C-alpha positions as CSV (number, residue, x, y, z in Angstrom):
1,M,-13.9,57.1,-47.4
2,R,-14.2,53.6,-46.0
3,F,-15.8,52.4,-49.3
4,L,-12.9,53.9,-51.3
5,L,-10.4,52.2,-48.9
6,I,-12.0,48.9,-49.5
7,I,-12.0,49.3,-53.3
8,L,-8.3,50.4,-53.4
9,A,-7.2,47.6,-51.0
10,F,-9.0,44.9,-52.9
11,S,-7.9,46.0,-56.3
12,C,-4.3,45.9,-55.1
13,L,-5.0,42.4,-53.6
14,R,-6.3,41.1,-56.9
15,A,-3.6,42.8,-59.0
16,Q,-0.7,41.0,-57.3
17,D,0.1,37.4,-56.7
18,S,-1.0,38.0,-53.1
19,N,-1.9,34.5,-51.8
20,W,-0.8,33.5,-48.3
21,P,-1.4,29.8,-48.9
22,Q,-0.4,28.2,-45.6
23,F,1.0,28.8,-42.1
24,R,3.5,31.6,-42.4
25,G,2.8,32.1,-46.1
26,P,4.8,30.7,-49.0
27,N,6.7,27.7,-47.8
28,G,6.3,28.8,-44.3
29,G,8.9,31.6,-44.7
30,G,6.8,34.4,-43.2
31,V,7.8,36.8,-46.1
32,A,5.1,38.5,-48.2
33,S,5.4,38.8,-51.9
34,P,7.7,41.6,-53.2
35,G,4.8,43.8,-54.3
36,A,2.9,43.5,-51.0
37,S,2.5,46.3,-48.4
38,A,0.9,46.7,-45.0
39,P,0.3,49.7,-42.7
40,T,2.8,50.3,-39.9
41,E,0.3,52.1,-37.7
42,F,-3.1,50.5,-37.2
43,G,-5.7,49.6,-34.7
44,P,-9.4,49.3,-34.0
45,A,-9.8,52.9,-35.1
46,K,-6.9,53.3,-37.5
47,R,-6.4,51.8,-41.0
48,L,-9.2,49.3,-40.2
49,L,-10.7,47.7,-43.4
50,W,-13.0,45.4,-41.5
51,K,-13.2,43.2,-38.4
52,Q,-15.2,40.0,-37.8
53,D,-16.0,38.3,-34.5
54,L,-15.0,34.7,-34.5
55,P,-15.1,31.7,-32.2
56,P,-11.8,30.8,-30.5
57,G,-9.0,29.3,-32.5
58,H,-5.3,29.6,-32.8
59,S,-4.9,28.9,-36.5
60,S,-3.4,31.7,-38.6
61,P,-5.5,33.1,-41.5
62,V,-4.6,31.9,-45.0
63,V,-5.6,33.8,-48.1
64,S,-6.4,32.8,-51.7
65,G,-7.6,35.6,-54.0
66,D,-10.8,37.1,-52.5
67,R,-11.2,34.5,-49.7
68,V,-9.7,34.1,-46.2
69,F,-9.8,30.8,-44.3
70,V,-9.5,30.1,-40.6
71,T,-10.4,27.3,-38.2
72,A,-12.2,27.6,-34.8
73,I,-13.9,25.5,-32.1
74,Q,-17.5,25.8,-31.0
75,K,-17.0,24.7,-27.4
76,Q,-20.7,24.3,-26.4
77,A,-21.6,22.4,-29.6
78,K,-18.3,20.4,-29.4
79,T,-17.6,21.0,-33.1
80,L,-14.6,22.2,-35.0
81,E,-15.1,24.3,-38.1
82,L,-13.5,25.8,-41.1
83,I,-14.7,29.4,-41.8
84,C,-14.5,31.2,-45.1
85,L,-14.6,35.0,-45.2
86,A,-14.6,37.6,-48.0
87,A,-11.2,39.2,-48.1
88,K,-12.6,42.7,-49.0
89,T,-15.5,42.9,-46.5
90,G,-14.9,40.2,-43.8
91,A,-18.4,38.8,-44.4
92,I,-18.6,35.1,-43.5
93,L,-19.4,33.3,-46.8
94,W,-19.7,29.7,-45.5
95,R,-18.7,27.4,-42.6
96,H,-18.0,23.7,-42.5
97,A,-18.2,21.9,-39.2
98,V,-17.0,18.4,-38.1
99,S,-18.2,16.6,-35.0
100,P,-15.4,14.4,-33.6
101,T,-16.2,11.7,-31.0
102,E,-13.7,13.4,-28.6
103,I,-12.1,16.8,-28.5
104,E,-8.4,16.8,-28.0
105,E,-7.1,18.0,-24.6
106,T,-4.6,20.8,-24.9
107,H,-2.3,23.0,-22.8
108,V,-4.0,26.0,-21.1
109,V,-2.5,28.3,-23.8
110,S,-3.3,26.0,-26.7
111,N,-6.5,25.2,-28.6
112,P,-8.0,22.3,-30.5
113,A,-8.2,24.5,-33.6
114,T,-4.5,25.3,-33.9
115,A,-3.6,24.0,-37.3
116,S,-3.8,26.6,-40.1
117,P,-5.4,25.5,-43.4
118,A,-3.5,25.1,-46.7
119,V,-5.0,26.3,-49.9
120,D,-4.4,26.1,-53.6
121,A,-6.4,27.3,-56.7
122,Q,-8.8,24.4,-56.4
123,R,-9.3,23.5,-52.8
124,V,-8.7,24.4,-49.1
125,Y,-7.3,21.6,-46.9
126,V,-7.9,21.6,-43.2
127,Y,-6.6,19.4,-40.4
128,F,-8.3,19.0,-37.0
129,S,-6.2,16.8,-34.7
130,S,-9.5,15.6,-33.0
131,Y,-10.9,14.5,-36.4
132,G,-8.5,14.3,-39.4
133,L,-8.1,15.9,-42.8
134,V,-10.9,17.4,-45.0
135,A,-10.6,19.0,-48.5
136,L,-13.2,21.5,-49.7
137,T,-13.7,23.6,-52.8
138,H,-13.5,27.4,-52.3
139,A,-17.3,27.4,-52.3
140,G,-17.4,25.0,-49.3
141,K,-18.2,21.7,-51.0
142,V,-16.5,18.7,-49.5
143,Q,-14.2,17.0,-52.0
144,W,-12.8,14.3,-49.8
145,D,-12.6,13.4,-46.1
146,L,-9.9,11.4,-44.3
147,P,-10.5,10.7,-40.6
148,L,-7.3,10.0,-38.6
149,P,-6.7,8.8,-35.0
150,M,-6.3,11.6,-32.5
151,P,-2.6,11.9,-31.5
152,K,-1.9,11.9,-27.8
153,T,0.5,14.7,-26.9
154,H,1.4,16.6,-23.7
155,H,0.2,20.0,-25.0
156,G,-2.1,19.5,-28.0
157,S,-1.1,19.2,-31.7
158,G,0.5,22.2,-33.3
159,A,1.5,21.2,-36.8
160,S,-0.3,22.5,-39.9
161,P,-0.7,20.7,-43.3
162,I,1.4,21.9,-46.3
163,L,1.4,21.2,-50.0
164,A,4.3,19.7,-51.9
165,G,3.5,19.1,-55.5
166,D,0.5,16.8,-55.7
167,L,0.9,15.8,-52.1
168,L,-0.6,17.1,-48.9
169,I,1.9,16.6,-46.1
170,L,1.1,16.3,-42.4
171,N,3.3,15.9,-39.3
172,H,1.1,13.6,-37.4
173,D,3.2,13.3,-34.3
174,A,2.4,11.8,-30.9
175,M,3.8,10.4,-27.7
176,K,3.6,7.0,-29.3
177,G,3.2,6.0,-32.9
178,G,3.8,9.3,-34.6
179,Y,4.4,9.5,-38.4
180,L,4.8,11.8,-41.4
181,L,1.9,11.4,-43.7
182,A,1.5,12.2,-47.4
183,V,-1.9,12.0,-49.2
184,N,-2.8,12.8,-52.8
185,R,-4.2,16.3,-52.7
186,N,-6.8,15.5,-55.4
187,T,-8.2,12.3,-53.9
188,G,-7.2,12.2,-50.3
189,K,-5.7,8.7,-50.8
190,E,-2.6,7.9,-48.8
191,A,0.5,8.1,-50.9
192,W,3.0,7.2,-48.2
193,R,3.5,7.1,-44.5
194,Q,6.9,7.2,-42.6
195,Q,6.8,6.0,-39.0
196,Y,8.9,8.0,-36.6
197,P,11.5,5.9,-34.7
198,A,10.6,4.9,-31.2
199,A,12.6,6.8,-28.6
200,P,12.5,7.3,-24.8
201,G,11.1,10.4,-23.1
202,R,9.1,13.1,-24.8
203,V,9.2,12.5,-28.6
204,E,6.2,14.4,-30.0
205,S,6.8,17.6,-31.9
206,Y,4.6,20.6,-32.7
207,S,6.2,22.0,-35.8
208,T,5.1,22.2,-39.5
209,P,7.4,20.7,-42.1
210,V,8.9,22.9,-44.8
211,V,9.9,22.0,-48.4
212,W,13.6,22.3,-49.2
213,K,14.6,21.2,-52.7
214,D,13.3,17.7,-53.0
215,Q,13.1,17.2,-49.3
216,L,10.8,17.8,-46.3
217,I,12.6,19.3,-43.3
218,L,11.1,18.6,-40.0
219,H,12.0,19.8,-36.5
220,R,11.0,17.1,-34.0
221,S,11.7,16.6,-30.3
222,G,15.4,15.7,-30.0
223,V,16.1,15.8,-33.8
224,I,16.1,17.7,-37.0
225,E,15.3,15.4,-39.9
226,S,15.1,15.3,-43.7
227,Y,12.6,13.1,-45.7
228,A,12.3,12.6,-49.4
229,A,9.2,14.5,-50.5
230,A,8.2,12.0,-53.1
231,T,8.6,8.8,-51.1
232,G,9.0,9.7,-47.4
233,E,12.4,8.0,-47.2
234,R,14.4,9.4,-44.3
235,R,17.5,11.1,-45.7
236,W,19.3,12.3,-42.6
237,T,18.9,13.0,-38.9
238,L,20.7,15.6,-36.7
239,A,20.4,15.0,-33.0
240,E,19.8,18.2,-30.9
241,S,18.5,19.0,-27.5
242,T,15.1,20.5,-28.5
243,S,11.4,20.3,-27.8
244,G,10.6,20.5,-31.5
245,A,8.1,23.4,-31.3
246,S,9.2,25.9,-34.0
247,T,9.1,25.6,-37.7
248,P,12.3,25.7,-39.8
249,T,13.1,28.5,-42.3
250,V,15.1,27.8,-45.4
251,S,17.2,29.5,-48.0
252,N,18.6,28.0,-51.2
253,D,21.6,26.6,-49.3
254,I,21.0,26.8,-45.5
255,I,18.3,25.5,-43.2
256,Y,17.7,27.6,-40.0
257,V,16.1,25.9,-37.0
258,D,15.3,27.3,-33.5
259,T,16.1,24.5,-31.1
260,W,14.8,25.1,-27.6
261,N,14.7,23.2,-24.3
262,N,13.7,24.0,-20.7
263,L,17.3,24.2,-19.5
264,G,18.8,25.6,-22.7
265,E,20.5,28.7,-21.5
266,D,21.7,30.4,-18.3
267,D,18.6,32.4,-17.4
268,Q,16.5,29.3,-17.6
269,R,18.7,27.5,-15.1
270,P,18.0,28.8,-11.6
271,K,20.8,27.9,-9.2
272,L,19.8,25.1,-6.8
273,P,21.2,25.6,-3.3
274,D,23.4,22.9,-1.7
275,Y,22.0,20.9,1.1
276,T,23.6,23.0,3.8
277,T,22.0,26.2,2.4
278,L,18.7,24.3,2.0
279,L,18.8,23.4,5.7
280,K,19.5,26.9,6.9
281,E,16.5,28.1,4.9
282,Y,13.9,25.4,5.5
283,D,14.8,23.2,8.4
284,K,12.5,24.8,11.0
285,N,12.7,22.1,13.7
286,G,16.5,21.7,13.5
287,D,16.5,17.9,12.9
288,R,19.0,18.2,10.0
289,A,16.4,17.0,7.5
290,I,13.5,18.6,5.7
291,S,10.0,17.2,6.0
292,E,7.3,17.6,3.4
293,A,5.7,20.3,5.6
294,E,8.9,22.3,5.7
295,F,9.7,21.9,2.0
296,P,8.8,25.0,-0.1
297,D,5.8,24.9,-2.4
298,K,7.6,26.7,-5.2
299,L,11.3,25.8,-5.6
300,I,12.1,26.5,-9.2
301,F,14.5,24.3,-11.1
302,T,13.8,25.4,-14.6
303,A,12.2,28.7,-15.7
304,R,10.8,30.6,-18.6
305,P,12.2,34.0,-17.9
306,E,9.7,36.9,-17.7
307,L,6.7,34.6,-17.8
308,E,6.2,34.1,-14.1
309,N,2.5,34.8,-14.3
310,V,1.8,32.5,-17.2
311,P,0.4,29.1,-16.0
312,D,3.0,26.2,-16.0
313,S,5.8,28.6,-17.2
314,Q,8.0,27.5,-14.2
315,N,8.9,24.0,-13.2
316,Y,9.0,23.4,-9.4
317,A,10.7,20.6,-7.5
318,A,8.1,18.3,-6.0
319,F,8.8,16.7,-2.6
320,I,7.1,13.4,-3.5
321,N,9.6,13.0,-6.3
322,L,12.6,13.9,-4.2
323,D,11.9,11.6,-1.3
324,R,13.3,8.5,-2.9
325,N,13.2,6.2,0.2
326,K,9.7,7.4,1.1
327,N,10.6,8.1,4.8
328,G,8.9,11.5,4.7
329,L,12.2,13.4,4.9
330,L,14.4,15.0,2.2
331,E,17.9,13.9,3.1
332,E,21.2,15.2,1.7
333,A,21.9,12.2,-0.6
334,E,18.4,12.6,-2.2
335,W,18.9,16.3,-2.7
336,D,22.3,15.7,-4.3
337,I,20.9,13.2,-6.7
338,F,18.2,15.7,-7.8
339,R,20.7,18.5,-8.3
340,A,23.0,16.2,-10.3
341,R,20.0,15.1,-12.5
342,V,19.0,18.7,-13.2
343,A,22.6,19.6,-14.0
344,S,22.8,16.7,-16.4
345,M,19.7,17.9,-18.2
346,A,21.2,21.4,-18.9
347,R,22.2,21.3,-22.5
348,D,22.6,24.4,-24.7
349,H,20.0,25.0,-27.2
350,G,20.3,27.5,-30.1
351,L,19.5,28.8,-33.5
352,L,21.3,26.5,-36.0
353,A,22.3,27.3,-39.5
354,I,22.6,23.9,-41.2
355,R,24.2,23.1,-44.6
356,A,22.8,19.7,-45.8
357,G,24.6,18.0,-48.6
358,G,24.0,14.3,-49.2
359,D,23.3,12.5,-45.9
360,K,25.7,14.5,-43.7
361,P,24.2,17.8,-42.4
362,V,26.8,20.3,-41.1
363,V,26.1,23.1,-38.6
364,V,27.7,26.1,-40.1
365,W,27.1,28.4,-37.2
366,R,24.9,28.7,-34.1
367,E,23.6,31.3,-31.7
368,N,22.8,30.1,-28.2
369,V,21.4,33.1,-26.5
370,S,17.8,34.5,-26.4
371,I,16.3,31.6,-28.3
372,P,12.5,31.6,-28.8
373,E,10.5,28.7,-27.5
374,V,7.6,28.8,-30.1
375,P,8.1,31.6,-32.7
376,S,10.0,30.5,-35.8
377,P,13.0,32.3,-37.2
378,L,12.5,34.8,-40.0
379,L,14.9,35.0,-42.9
380,Y,14.6,38.4,-44.6
381,K,17.1,40.5,-46.6
382,D,20.0,38.3,-45.6
383,R,19.2,38.6,-41.9
384,I,17.7,36.3,-39.3
385,F,15.2,37.9,-36.9
386,L,14.1,36.2,-33.7
387,I,11.6,37.3,-31.0
388,R,11.8,35.8,-27.5
389,N,9.4,36.0,-24.6
390,G,9.6,39.4,-22.9
391,G,9.9,41.1,-26.2
392,V,13.6,40.5,-26.8
393,A,14.4,40.8,-30.5
394,T,17.6,39.5,-32.1
395,C,19.0,40.3,-35.5
396,L,21.8,38.2,-37.0
397,D,23.7,38.1,-40.2
398,A,22.2,35.1,-42.0
399,G,25.5,34.1,-43.6
400,T,27.9,34.3,-40.6
401,G,25.6,34.3,-37.5
402,K,27.3,37.6,-36.4
403,M,25.0,39.5,-34.1
404,I,23.8,42.8,-35.6
405,Y,21.7,43.7,-32.5
406,R,19.7,42.4,-29.6
407,A,17.3,44.7,-27.8
408,R,13.9,44.9,-26.2
409,V,11.1,46.1,-28.5
410,G,9.0,47.6,-25.6
411,A,6.2,45.0,-25.8
412,P,6.6,42.4,-23.0
413,G,4.8,39.2,-22.4
414,A,4.8,35.8,-24.0
415,Y,5.3,35.4,-27.8
416,F,3.7,32.6,-29.7
417,A,3.1,34.2,-33.1
418,S,6.1,34.0,-35.5
419,P,7.5,37.2,-37.1
420,V,6.5,38.1,-40.6
421,A,8.1,40.5,-43.1
422,V,6.6,42.8,-45.7
423,A,8.0,45.8,-47.6
424,G,11.1,46.3,-45.4
425,H,9.2,45.9,-42.1
426,I,9.1,43.2,-39.5
427,Y,5.8,42.5,-37.6
428,L,6.0,41.0,-34.1
429,A,2.8,40.1,-32.3
430,S,2.8,39.6,-28.5
431,S,0.4,37.4,-26.6
432,E,-0.7,40.6,-24.8
433,G,-2.1,42.0,-28.1
434,V,0.6,44.4,-29.2
435,V,1.9,44.2,-32.8
436,T,5.3,45.9,-32.9
437,V,6.6,47.0,-36.3
438,L,10.4,47.2,-36.8
439,S,12.5,48.4,-39.7
440,A,14.3,45.5,-41.3
441,L,17.3,47.8,-42.1
442,G,20.0,49.4,-40.1
443,D,22.4,48.1,-37.5
444,Q,20.3,49.1,-34.5
445,L,16.8,48.3,-33.4
446,E,14.3,50.8,-34.9
447,V,10.8,50.5,-33.6
448,L,8.4,52.2,-36.1
449,A,5.1,51.5,-34.2
450,R,3.5,49.6,-31.4
451,N,-0.1,48.8,-32.2
452,R,-2.4,47.7,-29.4
453,L,-5.3,45.5,-30.1
454,D,-6.3,44.8,-26.5
455,D,-6.8,41.1,-27.0
456,E,-4.6,38.1,-26.8
457,I,-2.7,37.1,-30.0
458,V,-1.4,33.6,-30.6
459,A,-1.9,33.3,-34.4
460,T,0.7,34.5,-36.8
461,P,-0.4,37.4,-38.9
462,A,-0.9,37.1,-42.7
463,V,-0.2,39.6,-45.5
464,A,-1.9,39.6,-48.9
465,G,-1.6,42.5,-51.4
466,S,-2.0,45.6,-49.3
467,I,-3.9,44.0,-46.4
468,L,-2.6,42.8,-43.1
469,F,-4.7,40.2,-41.4
470,V,-4.4,39.8,-37.6
471,R,-6.3,37.3,-35.6
472,T,-6.8,37.8,-31.9
473,S,-8.7,35.5,-29.5
474,H,-12.1,36.8,-30.5
475,I,-11.7,38.9,-33.7
476,L,-10.1,38.7,-37.2
477,Y,-8.9,42.2,-38.3
478,A,-8.0,43.4,-41.7
479,F,-5.9,46.5,-41.9
480,A,-5.2,48.3,-45.2
481,S,-2.1,50.3,-46.1
């Protein structure tokens, strides 16, 4: 029976244009080809085509014909590698490792092998932020190699390379000196480089560009920007309060971007008490001031709701930063300055629908509530689907922004993977290892299945033909419909 399942699944994969060529599939949209399908109920003992143990990595699988590509890190060997697997069996066909002089430091929930490969009919292209770009044939022979300086970021690089005509495009962003890079896909020679403007504060971004008409749309910290794909010329810039984490989604006329920041909506803005209330709570010796010993260890001033147990998910006020005159006491004026500064940082974020004509982008509509931090928006069947931490799903009319529904899917936890769509179904993967399948139709949330894989999921799933590929922290699964 298993052998028959393999034959049927692979014949379907070959019969269709079933490539999933980059992060989130064709042009980063997260939508499978019209003839694709995937099971709604699956797991380690159900609809399993194969599974393969892998070293850790957060890159999403990409698929070209009978081959699947992912990246990973070998922590003990201090190498990064591209791994090629057979799509119909999961067998590892070849591996290519690079040995950077230094491995990039990342956030606790990130990984030095985060960028997904990009693939065309001739080559697979891989980016390691600790090393640079490499292009290989589908048989694993290196075609060209382009080392790049390791970008310095707060959390570790997140952007994946994409293809635009004969160019390979990379968002090589950093705290200082970030740029958008284009190299010739055939030779690896630099075609153009557009330096990002210097700006105060956090400027690096973690998102992957998307191609829109003759432009590249990029979501960066504080801005959404357009660049000419052929030359790198900056076309327009739209300032927004955003960390630049998610990847845009585009239609023929509209660009959809999830802008997000730490204080972007009400449930991320814990109410800071006035000084009188603070004294009542913490002034133990009654001297009308608060010493460092009296100050609470965890006084939240910005929060990621429902992620209290995730490291660094809450931001706490630090006494050393509040005591401006360094007299060892927190006084009323100092506390008022801090409250005012936090209040000034509270700016609404939101999902933006942008119409860009010429060099003047216009926000057609926006939704400011339940905005995801990392997952990208999904445009499917004239609807926008969002998934926020805690398992809160939002469905909006793509043309008007009118809410169709907002509800919990029954799978809590953090969400890093972006939603994908196939055959009328939406797939949402939680960090706790639950893949929830929704119906893409109807005016109310309809959960078709919750599939537990009992391992952390950060990578976005991929769909090719009748096969659903899901990468967990330790395993790449292939499930067949």
